[in-house]
FIGU-99825 format. One record per atom (N, C-alpha, C, O): residue in one letter; x, y, z. Coordinates in steps of 0.001 Angstrom, whole numbers, plus 500000, padded with zeros to 6 digits. Each point is the difference from the previous one (the first is absolute). Last residue first. Example, Ala and Ser with C-alpha at 12.3 -4.5 7.8 and 13.67 -1.06 7.14 Angstrom:
residues 2
s512850497750507080;s500820501190500060;s499230501090500730;s500509501108500169;a499781493172499761;a499110501190500000;a500900501200500000;a501036499981500665;
end
This chain:
residues 185
n599466761741854546;n499985498541499821;n499549499615498621;n499931498813499683;q502743505785502373;q498782499499499365;q500100498480499838;q501051499491499609;p501385503816504237;p500183499230498763;p498658499467499493;p499143499588500782;l501242505034501981;l499920498571500269;l500174499243498694;l499511500451498964;k502249504553502785;k499267499262498980;k500028498530500362;k501050499442500320;h499234504955503095;h500716498856499447;h499132499335498951;h498803499824500224;h501296505480501385;h499261498748500062;h500808498918499336;h500626500220498963;l499987505040503440;l500520498983499100;l499185498720500189;l499732499597501132;t499619505969499735;t499669498662500483;t500461499009498950;t499616500095498834;y501813505268502711;y499710499033498976;y499614498697500668;y500502499687501080;s500216506035499921;s499815498649500511;s499600499094498845;s499216500387499134;s503448504752501838;s499182499124499170;s499902498622500635;s500959499515500600;e501704504131501176;e498613500420500026;e499088499076499205;e498779500095500128;g505721497911501369;g499762501424500187;g498529500305500052;g499303499546500907;f501156495942498029;f501191500713499571;f499725501488500106;f499493500613499061;n498329494363502607;n499891501441500094;n501340500625499638;n500992499793500698;v495941495394498611;v501339500556500048;v499844501508499992;v499285500542499157;s497506494750501941;s500139501410499656;s501445500429500157;s500686499617500947;f497049495367497751;f500529500824501069;f500189501405499492;f500174500228498803;g496914494691500324;g500848501053499447;g500539500819501149;g499673499730501156;e497971495987499395;e499374500619498837;e500913500998499295;e500055500016498770;k501163497681505374;k499955499087498859;k499461500651498744;k500423499639498902;p502375503073504970;p498703499342499838;p499982499159498728;p500792500221499084;l503815500657503689;l499166500589498959;l498648499298499947;l499944498783500181;p503203501724504371;p499786499198498804;p499058500693499017;p499125500770500395;t504208501937502889;t498691499370500061;t499784499201498725;t500416500429498924;r504212501149503980;r499291499988498726;r498648499310500196;r499908498988500695;v504000503788502434;v499034498917499937;v499242500104498687;v499538501077499623;r505590500696501009;r498602500395500138;r499084498792499854;r500276499081499228;n504533500935500133;n499629499946501406;n498513500279500203;n499452499680501055;t502837500610494684;t499735498610500364;t499605499858501459;t499480498953500385;p501889505265497630;p498632499618499670;p499671498560500401;p498832499684500227;k504738503448502399;k499987499085498867;k498562499577499706;k499268499647500924;q502368505149501307;q499516498658500303;q499981499151498736;q499703500491498911;w501464504312501467;w501028498986499811;w499517498579500277;w500747499052499757;h496433504785500937;h500379500000498580;h501007498889499698;h499966499413498918;d498841501431505562;d498883499368499287;d500315499875498515;d499692498984499377;l503355503381503221;l500067498577500338;l498877499228499315;l500212498884499526;v499738505780500050;v501125499433499252;v500100498503500272;v500187499217499069;a496638503144503390;a499582499951498595;a501111499413499131;a499720499245499069;a501193501554505485;a499105498849499844;a499528499865498554;a499853498884499501;i502673504899501651;i500850498803499989;i499149498750499809;i500391499090499268;c497291504952501236;c500751500001498739;c500891498759499892;c500062499376498941;i497669501298505101;i499044499654498945;i500708499957498648;i499747499097499202;c502740502356504523;c499707498567500097;c499042499554498898;c500165498915499441;l500807505695501018;l501150499264499471;l499743498502500019;l500361499299499054;p496270503488502842;p500159500241498562;p501169499230499379;p499859499432498917;e499402500226505914;e499022499329499136;e500191500292498512;e499968499060499206;t502394502590504969;t500691499242498949;t499033499322499035;t500442499323499072;s498086503216504775;s500766500926499160;s500743499280498879;s500360500633499007;e497142497010504434;e499147500600498974;e500769500945499072;e499607500174498846;d502270495442503753;d500003501453500173;d499235500637498847;d500345499811498833;t499927495376501468;t500162500392501403;t499908501500500233;t499542500416501064;i498056496132495268;i501062501002500050;i500073500570501408;i498994500441500554;a498938495389496190;a499970500409501404;a501216500894500216;a501137499528500005;l495858498631495566;l501211500657500462;l499791500403501454;l499098500781500303;e498694495666495790;e499829500658501285;e501350500544500433;e500985499267500084;f496732499452494880;f501121499909500918;f499642500763501262;f499432501091499946;a497173496238496366;a500644501263500386;a501249499694500811;a500278498848500331;e495113498992496570;e501350499794500520;e500672501339500246;e499898500929499200;g494878499442500948;g500859499109499229;g501363499839500652;g500169500275501188;n496084502257500647;n500247500585498676;n500892499124499131;n500344500399498887;t498591498504505646;t498715500018499297;t500137500590498601;t499151499760499141;t505261498057502670;t499032500910500612;t498682499901499250;t499881499236499042;v505045497921501786;v498800500091499170;v498998500850500761;v499631499677501129;v506076500279498926;v498754499632500667;v498870500039498978;v500159500536498903;p505764499737501734;p498800499929499165;p498803499540500832;p500125499137500868;r504125503782501122;r499581498630499710;r498750500011499130;r499205500937500077;m504963502218502692;m499140499946498816;m499655498542499746;m500884499144499960;t501317504570504081;t499827498637499494;t499006500066498845;t499110500849499972;m504467502968502587;m498763499575499348;m500016498497499760;m501058499396499825;v502221502948502949;v499354501148499370;v498635499596499440;v499012500711500183;l504604497430503911;l499060499656498926;l499316501267499492;l499467500785500785;e505528498708501563;e498642500525500185;e499126499673498788;e500359500302498861;t504461498953501762;t499195498907500560;t498550500406500210;t499193499207500487;g503376503303495875;g500782499374501067;g499229498791500512;g499706499076499242;h497270502757498149;h501033501023500104;h500839499577501196;h499610500217501147;y496845496782495474;y500646500379501257;y500914501198499791;y500587500171498931;i495031496704498748;i500982501059499798;i500516500419501373;i499229500249500926;r498211495203496596;r500201500820501197;r501083501022499669;r501004499680499364;y495309496746497715;y501235500747500198;y499963500722501340;y498938500305500542;s498539495561495975;s499984500783501235;s501359500657500203;s501038499408499704;e497307497189496980;e499746501386499599;e499861500904501220;e499257500981499969;s501905494140499593;s498874500481500802;s499565501408499615;s498939500451500431;n504669497457497177;n498935499000500120;n498789500540500742;n498866499813499558;l505175502740499965;l499231499954498760;l498841499025500094;l498958500218499382;s503305502496504781;s499970498714499342;s499142500076498744;s498869500483500034;g504224503196503353;g498744499366499677;g500174498697499267;g501110499498499821;m501091505574502390;m500205498554499990;m498650499352499724;m498972500410500540;i503734504658499303;i498761499282499701;i500352498524499941;i500872499589499235;i501382505108503059;i500237498667499434;i498652499316499840;i499215499915500944;w502792505502499474;w498986499001500324;w500395498695499324;w500546500001498897;r501457504696501040;r500623498907500750;r498957499013500526;r500070499542501141;l499722504615496015;l499126499771501146;l500589498965500954;l499639499938501175;k502908500986494934;k499753501261500700;k499095499817501230;k500308500527501069;r499444495441495511;r501098500939500227;r499489501312500566;r498841500355499782;v499268494594500527;v499516501294499529;v501060501029500382;v500155500351501169;y500012494045497959;y500429501148500791;y499455501274499367;y500145500205498795;i498495494220501327;i500170501198499189;i500345501158500936;i499399500154501063;m499945494165498574;m500467501032500911;m500368501192499127;m500898499914499163;e496154495038500413;e500540501248499476;e500509500853501150;e499425499994501088;h499610494432497809;h499853501128500910;h500682501211499392;h501063499893499388;w498822496210498055;w498799499786500808;w499733501179500923;w498847500361500231;f504473500412496354;f499343498761499611;f498719499801500800;f498913500126499437;g503828504480498677;g499823499126501145;g499260498763499560;g499329500006498967;l503023504994499239;l499742498616499622;l499940499150501261;l500960499946500768;t497575505328498959;t501161499138500138;t499624498597499548;t498823499648499927;k499375505855499389;k499716498576500100;k501312499234500103;k500994500359499369;s498456504713502428;s500181499265498745;s499789498524500263;s500244499501501099;i499079505937501070;i499820498564500184;i500211499336498645;i499549500513498975;s501251504564503986;s499840499238498763;s499949498518500343;s500502499553501031;g498782505858501435;g500567498663499928;g499817499377498630;g499395500583499100;v499242503908502253;v500344499482501334;v500589498603499945;v500417499471501030;n498323505376495992;n500484498628499851;n500486499508501363;n500920500565500590;q495171503173498774;q501430499845500253;q500390498541499834;q499290499112500474;r496123502801499406;r500766500419498819;r501521499953500194;r500731500588499204;n496143497603504018;n499906501476499981;n500918500596498941;n500672501005500232;y500593494452499750;y499055500336501063;y500013501515500137;y501059500597500198;y500735495121496263;y499891501422500290;y498922500201501057;y498909499436499913;l504477496398497652;l498903500386500890;l500046501498500280;l501064500549500286;d500741495958495508;d500340501059500943;d498749500396500773;d498924500162499424;f502880495142497783;f498939500964500250;f500478501005501041;f500641499625500982;k501288496278495233;k500213500826501181;k498882501030500085;k499551500534498986;p501270494164498590;p499660501421499914;p500202500713501338;p499957499388501068;l501759496104496491;l500011500498501377;l499688501502500008;l500905500816500180;l498932496911495700;l499739498869500886;l499915500434501461;l499203499455500764;g499880504483495827;g500814498799499915;g499588498942500996;g498934500074500611;l501033505679499395;l499249498852499493;l500878498766500087;l501117500062500514;t498711504897502415;t500678499133499034;t499092498846499622;t499086499630500737;s499239503850502038;s501147500713499435;s500813499157499028;s500686500557499143;q494085500104503161;q500893498987499431;q501147500719499311;q499791500750499047;r497214501067505238;r500280500143498563;r500978498923499556;r500990499716500673;i495301501813503449;i501064499048499729;i500179499991498487;i499074499672499259;e498665503845504793;e500083499427498649;e501094498955499979;e500955500052500775;a495566503102502923;a501214499243499668;a499910499510498566;a498919499887499422;l497870503312502449;l500803499661501175;l501324499354499633;l501045500371500535;l494755503093497416;l501037499041499635;l500907499765501204;l500570500939500555;e494103500570499604;e501375500464500203;e500996498891499636;e499864498868500462;g495157500861499661;g500609500421498745;g501436500463500110;g500606500334498983;r496109497568504266;r499639501402499756;r500625500537498722;r499609501069499530;i501401494611502206;i498659499960499418;i499483501416499716;i499083500175499198;a506096498956500540;a499043499932501102;a498617500057499361;a499855500506498887;y504068497573498105;y499320501213500421;y499191499718501262;y499478498900500183;l504801498973496591;l499085499748501101;l499444501337500475;l500748500899500383;s501605496908494840;s499859501134500906;s498959499652501048;s498946499450499682;l504633498099496525;l498768499862500766;l499973501158500976;l501001500299500652;a501733499209494366;a499903500199501442;a498633499610500526;a499001500005499280;d505050499935496303;d498623499776500410;d499937500083501514;d500983499710500683;q503174500590496817;q499354501200500542;q498495499844500232;q499341500975500361;r502566495394496499;r500862500842500838;r499267501301500318;r499342500577499134;r497619495235499959;r500925500844499254;r500829500824500973;r499595500274501130;g497241496549500572;g500450499409498754;g500986500806499198;g500798499427499259;w494733501559504391;w501349499439499984;w500408499701498578;w499191500072499075;r497048503585503554;r500248498827499162;r501466499600500082;r500845500778500444;g494886502247502490;g501214500010499188;g500124498751499172;g499043499242499841;v498493502436505205;v499793500044498551;v501336499988499273;v501018500415500555;l496219499101504552;l501259499669499336;l499744499910498502;l499237499146499549;l498431503006505258;l499750499630498619;l501347499820499319;l500824500915499999;y497030499098505493;y500980500363498976;y499518499544498628;y499159499108499883;h498071500395504046;h500994500925500529;h500958500515498927;h500444501146500062;s494262496297500954;s501074500333499061;s500942501029500607;s499558500991500582;q497356495154501963;q500059501432499717;q501209500284499106;q501098499508500263;n497368496200501855;n499663500255498595;n499917501494499677;n499323500394499050;h502251497372505032;h498595500407500063;h499472500387498613;h498914500566499875;e505675498222500921;e499196498829500340;e498517500309500122;e499184499080500035;d503602504110496690;d500326499420501298;d499072498824500292;d499203499610499147;r502573502211495824;r498986500136501047;r500509499427501322;r500972499245500035;v500465502603494637;v500536499351501198;v499041500308501139;v499726501160500309;v499846498618494056;v499635500709501222;v500542499190501164;v499805498787500062;r501683501593494514;r499710499153501158;r499690500899501192;r500716500962500276;a498783499793494016;a500640500302501275;a499608498986501071;a498967499336499910;g500514498928495126;g499973501359500520;g500702500110501331;g500888499210500319;k498814496858496786;k498623500361500318;k499896501403500573;k498896500450500307;a505265497508498656;a499289500068498725;a498566500442500224;a499376500549499093;f503571498603504551;f500053501353499477;f499363500122498620;f499704501109499555;n500764495276504224;n498934500205499022;n500003501406499438;n498941500612499866;n503388495821504029;n500462500703498803;n498898500106498952;n499728499030499294;r498346500179505562;r501206499504499340;r500230500743498697;r499165500805499586;s498225501696504397;s499814498857499114;s501302499626499312;s500919500811499883;f498865501411505070;f499855500418498603;f499976498766499129;f500615498980500314;y499168502870505311;y499769498980498986;y499961500645498625;y499399501057499811;l502383499716505822;l499482500560498752;l499903498882498970;l500727499010500080;k499832501857505669;k500029499078498864;k499333500668498811;k498901500546500105;r503802501330504621;r498820500018499134;r500197499021498858;r501107499846499485;m500845500802505734;m500364499534498661;m498719499937499167;m499093499219500286;
end
């Protein structure tokens, strides 16, 4: 079982590199979300397109289609859940079970474990650790993990306190520093 790591939802900063536990790059995940037909594409580090996940519907419960070797192999859509999620990946017959609180997920095909996903802190910052049982399913597992990361609630993320002097805000390529005005005596 190989473990892979990719940084948390940061497509505003560009592509995500998927690395193994030895910090060797294996995949490149590029794309964007938000509009119908937007897609994330997963490339081998050599440049070969392996898998894609395309957003096919918008709304409260968006739907995404999975492509492997340019063939539609399944679809996934968000479900309404409170504390625990159970999501079915059509055609692949995979079941995703997880928790919004822990941001951890397990994917099963019947009773066979396909992948586990959990948040970790690496030397490169916050990331997700993917433990995938079969190397041939890695491209699909990475695409599904990117969707699960996209669906994470912002309130689950750890927040760092603001410095007293000011704080930096990064909007895409521009950076701004905001300073608080102190009341005059």
